[in-house]
TIVO-2410 file (N, C-alpha, C; in nm, 3 decimals):
# residues 141
REC num residu      c1      c2      c3 atome chaine
REC   1      X   4.703   9.528  15.806     N      A
REC   1      X   4.556   9.580  15.829    CA      A
REC   1      X   4.531   9.706  15.787     C      A
REC   2      X   4.457   9.762  15.695     N      A
REC   2      X   4.428   9.887  15.630    CA      A
REC   2      X   4.370   9.978  15.757     C      A
REC   3      X   4.436  10.085  15.756     N      A
REC   3      X   4.363  10.181  15.864    CA      A
REC   3      X   4.249  10.259  15.793     C      A
REC   4      X   4.139  10.255  15.865     N      A
REC   4      X   4.002  10.333  15.839    CA      A
REC   4      X   4.044  10.475  15.832     C      A
REC   5      X   3.993  10.535  15.706     N      A
REC   5      X   4.033  10.695  15.682    CA      A
REC   5      X   3.956  10.757  15.788     C      A
REC   6      X   4.016  10.865  15.824     N      A
REC   6      X   3.953  10.959  15.928    CA      A
REC   6      X   3.854  11.033  15.831     C      A
REC   7      X   3.754  11.094  15.901     N      A
REC   7      X   3.636  11.182  15.833    CA      A
REC   7      X   3.665  11.273  15.737     C      A
REC   8      X   3.652  11.299  15.634     N      A
REC   8      X   3.681  11.394  15.532    CA      A
REC   8      X   3.629  11.538  15.609     C      A
REC   9      X   3.727  11.613  15.612     N      A
REC   9      X   3.706  11.780  15.654    CA      A
REC   9      X   3.673  11.847  15.527     C      A
REC  10      X   3.544  11.881  15.533     N      A
REC  10      X   3.505  11.962  15.405    CA      A
REC  10      X   3.464  12.112  15.442     C      A
REC  11      X   3.541  12.194  15.387     N      A
REC  11      X   3.485  12.322  15.387    CA      A
REC  11      X   3.374  12.385  15.318     C      A
REC  12      X   3.286  12.429  15.382     N      A
REC  12      X   3.157  12.450  15.310    CA      A
REC  12      X   3.153  12.597  15.278     C      A
REC  13      X   3.152  12.641  15.166     N      A
REC  13      X   3.137  12.788  15.115    CA      A
REC  13      X   3.033  12.848  15.167     C      A
REC  14      X   3.043  12.978  15.207     N      A
REC  14      X   2.916  13.038  15.232    CA      A
REC  14      X   2.782  13.045  15.133     C      A
REC  15      X   2.834  13.015  15.018     N      A
REC  15      X   2.726  12.986  14.908    CA      A
REC  15      X   2.594  12.907  14.954     C      A
REC  16      X   2.641  12.807  15.051     N      A
REC  16      X   2.541  12.715  15.090    CA      A
REC  16      X   2.447  12.758  15.177     C      A
REC  17      X   2.483  12.890  15.221     N      A
REC  17      X   2.368  12.957  15.306    CA      A
REC  17      X   2.231  12.983  15.250     C      A
REC  18      X   2.238  12.980  15.118     N      A
REC  18      X   2.119  13.038  15.025    CA      A
REC  18      X   2.018  12.919  15.064     C      A
REC  19      X   1.901  12.968  15.081     N      A
REC  19      X   1.784  12.901  15.064    CA      A
REC  19      X   1.814  12.767  15.179     C      A
REC  20      X   1.771  12.646  15.145     N      A
REC  20      X   1.777  12.536  15.227    CA      A
REC  20      X   1.915  12.449  15.188     C      A
REC  21      X   1.983  12.494  15.099     N      A
REC  21      X   2.083  12.419  15.032    CA      A
REC  21      X   2.184  12.325  15.134     C      A
REC  22      X   2.220  12.425  15.240     N      A
REC  22      X   2.301  12.365  15.355    CA      A
REC  22      X   2.257  12.246  15.405     C      A
REC  23      X   2.121  12.249  15.460     N      A
REC  23      X   2.059  12.133  15.508    CA      A
REC  23      X   2.018  12.032  15.413     C      A
REC  24      X   2.017  12.063  15.288     N      A
REC  24      X   1.993  11.949  15.183    CA      A
REC  24      X   2.092  11.884  15.154     C      A
REC  25      X   2.216  11.949  15.151     N      A
REC  25      X   2.345  11.878  15.134    CA      A
REC  25      X   2.368  11.777  15.254     C      A
REC  26      X   2.360  11.838  15.379     N      A
REC  26      X   2.381  11.745  15.468    CA      A
REC  26      X   2.285  11.604  15.471     C      A
REC  27      X   2.167  11.622  15.427     N      A
REC  27      X   2.069  11.527  15.425    CA      A
REC  27      X   2.125  11.413  15.301     C      A
REC  28      X   2.166  11.471  15.199     N      A
REC  28      X   2.201  11.402  15.067    CA      A
REC  28      X   2.343  11.309  15.118     C      A
REC  29      X   2.467  11.365  15.173     N      A
REC  29      X   2.550  11.298  15.213    CA      A
REC  29      X   2.525  11.219  15.345     C      A
REC  30      X   2.442  11.247  15.428     N      A
REC  30      X   2.395  11.150  15.544    CA      A
REC  30      X   2.334  11.017  15.486     C      A
REC  31      X   2.282  11.023  15.387     N      A
REC  31      X   2.226  10.897  15.331    CA      A
REC  31      X   2.311  10.805  15.266     C      A
REC  32      X   2.442  10.858  15.232     N      A
REC  32      X   2.545  10.783  15.159    CA      A
REC  32      X   2.598  10.664  15.259     C      A
REC  33      X   2.633  10.554  15.215     N      A
REC  33      X   2.684  10.450  15.297    CA      A
REC  33      X   2.837  10.448  15.279     C      A
REC  34      X   2.913  10.443  15.408     N      A
REC  34      X   3.038  10.434  15.404    CA      A
REC  34      X   3.141  10.556  15.374     C      A
REC  35      X   3.076  10.675  15.396     N      A
REC  35      X   3.119  10.808  15.411    CA      A
REC  35      X   3.110  10.886  15.513     C      A
REC  36      X   3.222  10.930  15.583     N      A
REC  36      X   3.226  11.003  15.694    CA      A
REC  36      X   3.294  11.129  15.658     C      A
REC  37      X   3.219  11.244  15.721     N      A
REC  37      X   3.275  11.383  15.688    CA      A
REC  37      X   3.266  11.454  15.817     C      A
REC  38      X   3.315  11.578  15.800     N      A
REC  38      X   3.298  11.666  15.895    CA      A
REC  38      X   3.291  11.830  15.841     C      A
REC  39      X   3.199  11.894  15.872     N      A
REC  39      X   3.183  12.009  15.808    CA      A
REC  39      X   3.277  12.134  15.879     C      A
REC  40      X   3.334  12.227  15.799     N      A
REC  40      X   3.398  12.332  15.861    CA      A
REC  40      X   3.336  12.450  15.764     C      A
REC  41      X   3.344  12.567  15.812     N      A
REC  41      X   3.307  12.681  15.745    CA      A
REC  41      X   3.270  12.806  15.847     C      A
REC  42      X   3.247  12.922  15.794     N      A
REC  42      X   3.219  13.025  15.851    CA      A
REC  42      X   3.063  13.049  15.906     C      A
REC  43      X   3.046  13.056  16.029     N      A
REC  43      X   2.894  13.068  16.068    CA      A
REC  43      X   2.816  13.170  15.979     C      A
REC  44      X   2.689  13.134  15.934     N      A
REC  44      X   2.612  13.199  15.879    CA      A
REC  44      X   2.612  13.362  15.929     C      A
REC  45      X   2.594  13.362  16.071     N      A
REC  45      X   2.580  13.484  16.129    CA      A
REC  45      X   2.705  13.578  16.078     C      A
REC  46      X   2.812  13.538  16.105     N      A
REC  46      X   2.934  13.593  16.053    CA      A
REC  46      X   2.946  13.615  15.918     C      A
REC  47      X   2.922  13.531  15.817     N      A
REC  47      X   2.886  13.548  15.682    CA      A
REC  47      X   2.813  13.684  15.624     C      A
REC  48      X   2.696  13.690  15.706     N      A
REC  48      X   2.600  13.804  15.680    CA      A
REC  48      X   2.667  13.929  15.750     C      A
REC  49      X   2.738  13.909  15.838     N      A
REC  49      X   2.773  14.016  15.895    CA      A
REC  49      X   2.874  14.121  15.843     C      A
REC  50      X   2.848  14.242  15.865     N      A
REC  50      X   2.932  14.345  15.795    CA      A
REC  50      X   3.080  14.395  15.891     C      A
REC  51      X   3.079  14.310  15.994     N      A
REC  51      X   3.180  14.342  16.107    CA      A
REC  51      X   3.302  14.307  16.039     C      A
REC  52      X   3.322  14.183  15.971     N      A
REC  52      X   3.439  14.145  15.909    CA      A
REC  52      X   3.464  14.163  15.765     C      A
REC  53      X   3.555  14.267  15.759     N      A
REC  53      X   3.594  14.326  15.615    CA      A
REC  53      X   3.736  14.283  15.586     C      A
REC  54      X   3.757  14.312  15.460     N      A
REC  54      X   3.893  14.306  15.402    CA      A
REC  54      X   3.991  14.164  15.474     C      A
REC  55      X   4.084  14.218  15.519     N      A
REC  55      X   4.178  14.120  15.585    CA      A
REC  55      X   4.126  14.045  15.690     C      A
REC  56      X   4.029  14.079  15.793     N      A
REC  56      X   3.985  14.006  15.889    CA      A
REC  56      X   3.897  13.924  15.841     C      A
REC  57      X   3.813  13.938  15.736     N      A
REC  57      X   3.720  13.850  15.671    CA      A
REC  57      X   3.797  13.733  15.612     C      A
REC  58      X   3.935  13.751  15.529     N      A
REC  58      X   3.998  13.652  15.480    CA      A
REC  58      X   4.066  13.568  15.593     C      A
REC  59      X   4.113  13.629  15.697     N      A
REC  59      X   4.162  13.561  15.798    CA      A
REC  59      X   4.058  13.461  15.869     C      A
REC  60      X   3.952  13.501  15.890     N      A
REC  60      X   3.851  13.427  15.923    CA      A
REC  60      X   3.828  13.307  15.852     C      A
REC  61      X   3.806  13.314  15.733     N      A
REC  61      X   3.812  13.205  15.640    CA      A
REC  61      X   3.929  13.118  15.639     C      A
REC  62      X   4.048  13.164  15.644     N      A
REC  62      X   4.183  13.086  15.633    CA      A
REC  62      X   4.183  12.994  15.767     C      A
REC  63      X   4.133  13.066  15.871     N      A
REC  63      X   4.130  12.994  16.006    CA      A
REC  63      X   4.044  12.852  15.990     C      A
REC  64      X   3.924  12.873  15.956     N      A
REC  64      X   3.819  12.784  15.926    CA      A
REC  64      X   3.866  12.669  15.814     C      A
REC  65      X   3.936  12.693  15.729     N      A
REC  65      X   3.975  12.621  15.609    CA      A
REC  65      X   4.126  12.525  15.654     C      A
REC  66      X   4.192  12.571  15.740     N      A
REC  66      X   4.333  12.539  15.739    CA      A
REC  66      X   4.336  12.369  15.779     C      A
REC  67      X   4.257  12.304  15.805     N      A
REC  67      X   4.257  12.170  15.840    CA      A
REC  67      X   4.176  12.078  15.735     C      A
REC  68      X   4.123  12.153  15.624     N      A
REC  68      X   4.009  12.096  15.565    CA      A
REC  68      X   4.088  12.033  15.430     C      A
REC  69      X   4.007  11.914  15.376     N      A
REC  69      X   4.063  11.831  15.256    CA      A
REC  69      X   4.011  11.882  15.136     C      A
REC  70      X   3.897  11.976  15.148     N      A
REC  70      X   3.827  12.000  15.024    CA      A
REC  70      X   3.733  12.122  15.038     C      A
REC  71      X   3.700  12.193  14.934     N      A
REC  71      X   3.587  12.293  14.958    CA      A
REC  71      X   3.473  12.265  14.838     C      A
REC  72      X   3.361  12.287  14.917     N      A
REC  72      X   3.252  12.233  14.847    CA      A
REC  72      X   3.178  12.364  14.821     C      A
REC  73      X   3.139  12.389  14.710     N      A
REC  73      X   3.072  12.542  14.668    CA      A
REC  73      X   2.937  12.519  14.596     C      A
REC  74      X   2.836  12.580  14.636     N      A
REC  74      X   2.705  12.556  14.549    CA      A
REC  74      X   2.721  12.659  14.426     C      A
REC  75      X   2.676  12.577  14.320     N      A
REC  75      X   2.702  12.664  14.193    CA      A
REC  75      X   2.570  12.737  14.170     C      A
REC  76      X   2.583  12.862  14.133     N      A
REC  76      X   2.497  12.975  14.126    CA      A
REC  76      X   2.573  13.120  14.128     C      A
REC  77      X   2.498  13.211  14.137     N      A
REC  77      X   2.542  13.357  14.128    CA      A
REC  77      X   2.481  13.409  14.255     C      A
REC  78      X   2.583  13.468  14.337     N      A
REC  78      X   2.520  13.514  14.449    CA      A
REC  78      X   2.614  13.653  14.503     C      A
REC  79      X   2.552  13.760  14.427     N      A
REC  79      X   2.604  13.898  14.433    CA      A
REC  79      X   2.631  13.936  14.575     C      A
REC  80      X   2.550  13.917  14.691     N      A
REC  80      X   2.564  13.949  14.814    CA      A
REC  80      X   2.680  13.876  14.882     C      A
REC  81      X   2.705  13.768  14.839     N      A
REC  81      X   2.841  13.670  14.894    CA      A
REC  81      X   2.950  13.678  14.806     C      A
REC  82      X   2.973  13.749  14.712     N      A
REC  82      X   3.071  13.755  14.589    CA      A
REC  82      X   3.198  13.786  14.665     C      A
REC  83      X   3.230  13.879  14.779     N      A
REC  83      X   3.335  13.900  14.834    CA      A
REC  83      X   3.386  13.777  14.916     C      A
REC  84      X   3.310  13.738  14.991     N      A
REC  84      X   3.314  13.622  15.069    CA      A
REC  84      X   3.366  13.500  14.987     C      A
REC  85      X   3.307  13.468  14.874     N      A
REC  85      X   3.328  13.357  14.791    CA      A
REC  85      X   3.469  13.381  14.726     C      A
REC  86      X   3.499  13.508  14.681     N      A
REC  86      X   3.633  13.531  14.624    CA      A
REC  86      X   3.730  13.506  14.715     C      A
REC  87      X   3.720  13.533  14.840     N      A
REC  87      X   3.820  13.520  14.953    CA      A
REC  87      X   3.840  13.368  14.971     C      A
REC  88      X   3.733  13.300  14.974     N      A
REC  88      X   3.714  13.170  15.023    CA      A
REC  88      X   3.811  13.094  14.887     C      A
REC  89      X   3.787  13.118  14.752     N      A
REC  89      X   3.859  13.085  14.659    CA      A
REC  89      X   3.991  13.114  14.664     C      A
REC  90      X   4.020  13.242  14.698     N      A
REC  90      X   4.187  13.280  14.707    CA      A
REC  90      X   4.246  13.176  14.813     C      A
REC  91      X   4.194  13.178  14.963     N      A
REC  91      X   4.232  13.094  15.066    CA      A
REC  91      X   4.257  12.951  15.016     C      A
REC  92      X   4.162  12.885  14.939     N      A
REC  92      X   4.152  12.760  14.920    CA      A
REC  92      X   4.252  12.729  14.843     C      A
REC  93      X   4.302  12.798  14.719     N      A
REC  93      X   4.384  12.771  14.617    CA      A
REC  93      X   4.516  12.825  14.659     C      A
REC  94      X   4.521  12.953  14.700     N      A
REC  94      X   4.667  12.997  14.714    CA      A
REC  94      X   4.724  12.948  14.851     C      A
REC  95      X   4.667  12.953  14.947     N      A
REC  95      X   4.708  12.921  15.085    CA      A
REC  95      X   4.721  12.755  15.116     C      A
REC  96      X   4.619  12.700  15.078     N      A
REC  96      X   4.615  12.548  15.088    CA      A
REC  96      X   4.608  12.452  14.989     C      A
REC  97      X   4.605  12.482  14.861     N      A
REC  97      X   4.613  12.414  14.755    CA      A
REC  97      X   4.511  12.294  14.776     C      A
REC  98      X   4.380  12.331  14.806     N      A
REC  98      X   4.277  12.242  14.820    CA      A
REC  98      X   4.197  12.229  14.685     C      A
REC  99      X   4.127  12.126  14.682     N      A
REC  99      X   4.033  12.119  14.544    CA      A
REC  99      X   3.899  12.180  14.595     C      A
REC 100      X   3.836  12.254  14.493     N      A
REC 100      X   3.716  12.319  14.486    CA      A
REC 100      X   3.624  12.218  14.410     C      A
REC 101      X   3.503  12.170  14.471     N      A
REC 101      X   3.406  12.105  14.411    CA      A
REC 101      X   3.287  12.189  14.395     C      A
REC 102      X   3.236  12.249  14.278     N      A
REC 102      X   3.122  12.286  14.269    CA      A
REC 102      X   3.005  12.205  14.243     C      A
REC 103      X   2.894  12.218  14.303     N      A
REC 103      X   2.782  12.143  14.313    CA      A
REC 103      X   2.656  12.207  14.258     C      A
REC 104      X   2.610  12.154  14.154     N      A
REC 104      X   2.507  12.209  14.086    CA      A
REC 104      X   2.360  12.149  14.110     C      A
REC 105      X   2.274  12.230  14.195     N      A
REC 105      X   2.155  12.177  14.217    CA      A
REC 105      X   2.061  12.211  14.084     C      A
REC 106      X   1.946  12.136  14.066     N      A
REC 106      X   1.841  12.155  13.962    CA      A
REC 106      X   1.792  12.302  13.961     C      A
REC 107      X   1.796  12.349  14.076     N      A
REC 107      X   1.733  12.505  14.074    CA      A
REC 107      X   1.838  12.616  14.052     C      A
REC 108      X   1.977  12.572  14.056     N      A
REC 108      X   2.095  12.641  14.056    CA      A
REC 108      X   2.204  12.618  13.951     C      A
REC 109      X   2.151  12.629  13.812     N      A
REC 109      X   2.235  12.563  13.709    CA      A
REC 109      X   2.338  12.666  13.658     C      A
REC 110      X   2.309  12.794  13.700     N      A
REC 110      X   2.409  12.917  13.648    CA      A
REC 110      X   2.549  12.884  13.739     C      A
REC 111      X   2.667  12.916  13.666     N      A
REC 111      X   2.773  12.907  13.735    CA      A
REC 111      X   2.855  13.017  13.702     C      A
REC 112      X   2.904  13.099  13.789     N      A
REC 112      X   2.974  13.237  13.776    CA      A
REC 112      X   3.117  13.189  13.718     C      A
REC 113      X   3.155  13.275  13.632     N      A
REC 113      X   3.303  13.250  13.542    CA      A
REC 113      X   3.425  13.230  13.659     C      A
REC 114      X   3.385  13.312  13.766     N      A
REC 114      X   3.486  13.289  13.880    CA      A
REC 114      X   3.507  13.131  13.929     C      A
REC 115      X   3.399  13.089  13.950     N      A
REC 115      X   3.380  12.968  14.019    CA      A
REC 115      X   3.406  12.856  13.910     C      A
REC 116      X   3.368  12.881  13.776     N      A
REC 116      X   3.371  12.800  13.686    CA      A
REC 116      X   3.545  12.768  13.662     C      A
REC 117      X   3.618  12.865  13.684     N      A
REC 117      X   3.758  12.870  13.657    CA      A
REC 117      X   3.815  12.813  13.758     C      A
REC 118      X   3.768  12.840  13.891     N      A
REC 118      X   3.839  12.779  14.008    CA      A
REC 118      X   3.800  12.640  14.043     C      A
REC 119      X   3.692  12.600  13.988     N      A
REC 119      X   3.661  12.434  14.035    CA      A
REC 119      X   3.739  12.352  13.967     C      A
REC 120      X   3.775  12.249  14.057     N      A
REC 120      X   3.849  12.128  13.977    CA      A
REC 120      X   3.757  12.034  13.947     C      A
REC 121      X   3.627  12.030  13.992     N      A
REC 121      X   3.528  11.949  13.923    CA      A
REC 121      X   3.395  12.012  13.956     C      A
REC 122      X   3.308  12.013  13.847     N      A
REC 122      X   3.166  12.046  13.859    CA      A
REC 122      X   3.079  11.935  13.840     C      A
REC 123      X   3.006  11.915  13.949     N      A
REC 123      X   2.920  11.798  13.976    CA      A
REC 123      X   2.781  11.811  13.986     C      A
REC 124      X   2.705  11.738  13.930     N      A
REC 124      X   2.556  11.734  13.967    CA      A
REC 124      X   2.508  11.697  14.100     C      A
REC 125      X   2.376  11.743  14.128     N      A
REC 125      X   2.339  11.710  14.275    CA      A
REC 125      X   2.323  11.560  14.292     C      A
REC 126      X   2.416  11.493  14.312     N      A
REC 126      X   2.411  11.356  14.337    CA      A
REC 126      X   2.529  11.315  14.457     C      A
REC 127      X   2.479  11.225  14.531     N      A
REC 127      X   2.559  11.197  14.655    CA      A
REC 127      X   2.680  11.122  14.603     C      A
REC 128      X   2.653  11.008  14.518     N      A
REC 128      X   2.756  10.927  14.475    CA      A
REC 128      X   2.878  11.012  14.379     C      A
REC 129      X   2.818  11.103  14.289     N      A
REC 129      X   2.917  11.200  14.221    CA      A
REC 129      X   2.997  11.284  14.314     C      A
REC 130      X   2.931  11.344  14.414     N      A
REC 130      X   2.981  11.421  14.495    CA      A
REC 130      X   3.102  11.335  14.583     C      A
REC 131      X   3.068  11.237  14.632     N      A
REC 131      X   3.157  11.159  14.723    CA      A
REC 131      X   3.275  11.118  14.645     C      A
REC 132      X   3.234  11.077  14.512     N      A
REC 132      X   3.352  11.027  14.440    CA      A
REC 132      X   3.461  11.147  14.401     C      A
REC 133      X   3.394  11.261  14.363     N      A
REC 133      X   3.490  11.372  14.333    CA      A
REC 133      X   3.581  11.392  14.458     C      A
REC 134      X   3.520  11.405  14.589     N      A
REC 134      X   3.603  11.419  14.721    CA      A
REC 134      X   3.703  11.326  14.733     C      A
REC 135      X   3.654  11.206  14.732     N      A
REC 135      X   3.766  11.085  14.715    CA      A
REC 135      X   3.866  11.104  14.604     C      A
REC 136      X   3.847  11.123  14.489     N      A
REC 136      X   3.947  11.126  14.383    CA      A
REC 136      X   4.034  11.255  14.396     C      A
REC 137      X   3.961  11.370  14.432     N      A
REC 137      X   4.057  11.510  14.460    CA      A
REC 137      X   4.155  11.497  14.577     C      A
REC 138      X   4.099  11.416  14.666     N      A
REC 138      X   4.165  11.431  14.790    CA      A
REC 138      X   4.262  11.281  14.806     C      A
REC 139      X   4.272  11.224  14.704     N      A
REC 139      X   4.346  11.090  14.723    CA      A
REC 139      X   4.488  11.107  14.765     C      A
REC 140      X   4.551  11.220  14.725     N      A
REC 140      X   4.700  11.242  14.751    CA      A
REC 140      X   4.725  11.321  14.901     C      A
REC 141      X   4.623  11.344  14.963     N      A
REC 141      X   4.623  11.411  15.085    CA      A
REC 141      X   4.619  11.334  15.190     C      A
***
């Protein structure tokens, strides 16, 4: 008898705090059948705070990411979150070897070179494609 897979643990990059993207993604994934997930990430208040700098910021990100299966990153260019996103990418790739899935919304079609290089897959705003990418990229974990 096959075991049911535990919910996917997804690290949400702070890039999702832009506009209504965070809630929109939840709505999109909640509508999908047979897909269970849990969101991890740094709270919006902390992501916008100047209290966490340098190594403290990196450690905060690492702690939130350590049990995750993959990272979801909203495509776009976010100068105010560049330091956070850079640290998220380093922790994701260098510490935990997690896949990064960049999601492109219709209103966020520009992708920074840093994200383009780090992303394992770049996906359009479509629940089926996002879920397929998560399942394919985490199949060995």
